[in-house]
Steps between C-alpha positions, in 0.01 A plus 500: 500500500775739600704404196205574275445835663868587474501398134194714428651798679825453309316498168311816594823667611680414176199615298474827688873557452473436126203737468689765693804456277298513178153652489535707816860609467520847657558791269810711537490871423837670559473844657565792268503878538409755233866601480610140449245456222627809319862394552428158348324667206801729456735199490278345234503819294878512531523144365297607197720806448819293518351241266413753229678462168622784277200481268254538786411133542570308822667173592212260454620212716797421723618164634710543814610135503674540164545879513341520156235697316305279258374663184147588402284799573138592565368840392192484724726456801725779371201733507403374845846547649520852359156575642612385845791745492257779417282382790800537728557850366132579558555386857745786547844374391579666168851356488371206294367723220811476279481119493123506452532750214762282330257210523227721354728622221548138392123464465459831318767389253295191418152639444254361251258756360170439324197715429582768759599269785826357628622181665826364638625250243735213576809576292596131482186357342289801396233393748261758643381375840224669695680455834819670385312812386272500805792496744688756292196727539476424873868598527433833330212561739729429798756735350229765476420448870869524591595805295187682380672511160240504217750439220380141448128582504461469122675163498289388795182570307638315196585197712157507664336504157715199412359313798145587402569369148527154660196531728201276423134581545478304825784704652771237460811560293670303229863434581682582177496716192652352184721766343517303176125490443417825676233328710456337842580131543150355546405283794815552708448650845738534794415454866762763583467761226131578546563612858806698394302687235214556746728665756668718240166630376389587855821702536427677173168613646683649799710727281265551208146506642227572252675322214303177540767269639277416795242349265752253361625420851149441636422263214806293597412520869166338414674227301743425783227492762234309308647302211877450504528198729230311307623598154863418576407180688677580826518183709513683831337840447563779535831522319743675737537804275694778671459722194121482538549592866712800396217614275233454766713692747534784252120496464442532877328836460309405186133397521571125519212253466434227753636231268834681486517490879404132509788434259739716704408309816564168329840623382583613854411157635713327236808716565453464875479122468819488292690704759364279780616182324839651420552596863485128591786408268854461628827467315561137596439161342211408731303812421575469129375141501173597671428851369721544195785745457478860607352731237734702285503873560337566163196313631487612861569860400186498283292381797623792710438740211144372467435523873628858522266611221202326656589644840470846346158405363394363841613822668287700255188298426277410800394178327850365563573673830469176698804362310736792559668372817548146373639629168750712690609194699557302183694787342720516809558125491585490128735796522675344801560175314632684196744709701623198698570298184688775315876452464667740741823694434681269744376186324581637156857583604565127531392427142705510176295791364362730773354742243268227372404353836460799731140608533370205295273203569601152384308181429725200439791745454315689224379858513315677221448870452128469578585357843647837584220687319206353692678490834599866459143605420348294778743622768470862390121495512497306827703760692220755566260221600754365748553853632125546550480170689782612730342836579296519825 
């Protein structure tokens, strides 16, 4: 009898231990201050500056195990990295403007023009991708915020018209324009580029109200909220689209409909869940076996970006007010994990190439320029939310 009881208790104890070590593993959110978040973002921006090439492009990928830089490039990510530098400048540090402007000059040198509009064209394959132009436009809008300089306003309007040339009646966007045929590539959509174009058009309305950009943006907001996940067959909706969150945050003072708020709330829950899961992961074999590897900075940075935008919406719209505190907690947690995982100056000094490791984030010894881009943007935007949480 006693043996049976002891056996049963042992089984329960082992089971409880396994559940604790797997499903109920405690989350870990490293403490972070607003100053530490900005300092980490600054280190990331410095990595991008050091990794810039003479023609304005950036080192695309670096392998610290082999101290090598594999070839290849991605123009959408070029536009995104440049945009993040302009975001940093808009945050108050104008020292990054020369590097950002060199990145912008590269895009201006490779413009495709058609019927009064413009687009950033891939110089290697003549491709015209919606995402590249959308993030180029978002970069110009961030530059406008940082400097007040209107010298790119004409180009901004041309780029915005190029986005609209790819917009469909339901508010979605086609992903590519074929320069050879002078027409869109039919049937091809992108789960990233639609959100990127959406955000850029909301920014256009900020600087050029009355020109109708809000109408195009609202059409896409309806598509994202009501149709996108069904049309694009998302297995676990909603798609964690930080660009859509950027756009919704920019629309915080617009007359949003209830379905936009329902969509924003679902995005907030998705990003919050992703941060919660990530906070359970550890950099050891046991955790990797149970929960998978830790997310790369290019992924986790987007979650923090999305949360910061939705936090702004929650702080503005009473229909989301009940989520504000929890969103701030998740922002704090995500920013803390990012800062803790960044390669410090002391760690980089022990590597063969400190310039390529300092301020970077690595996954299996690989870092890519968009790791620094998204982490920079997330940390920068997290800082004021962390400061507000710290205030009495």
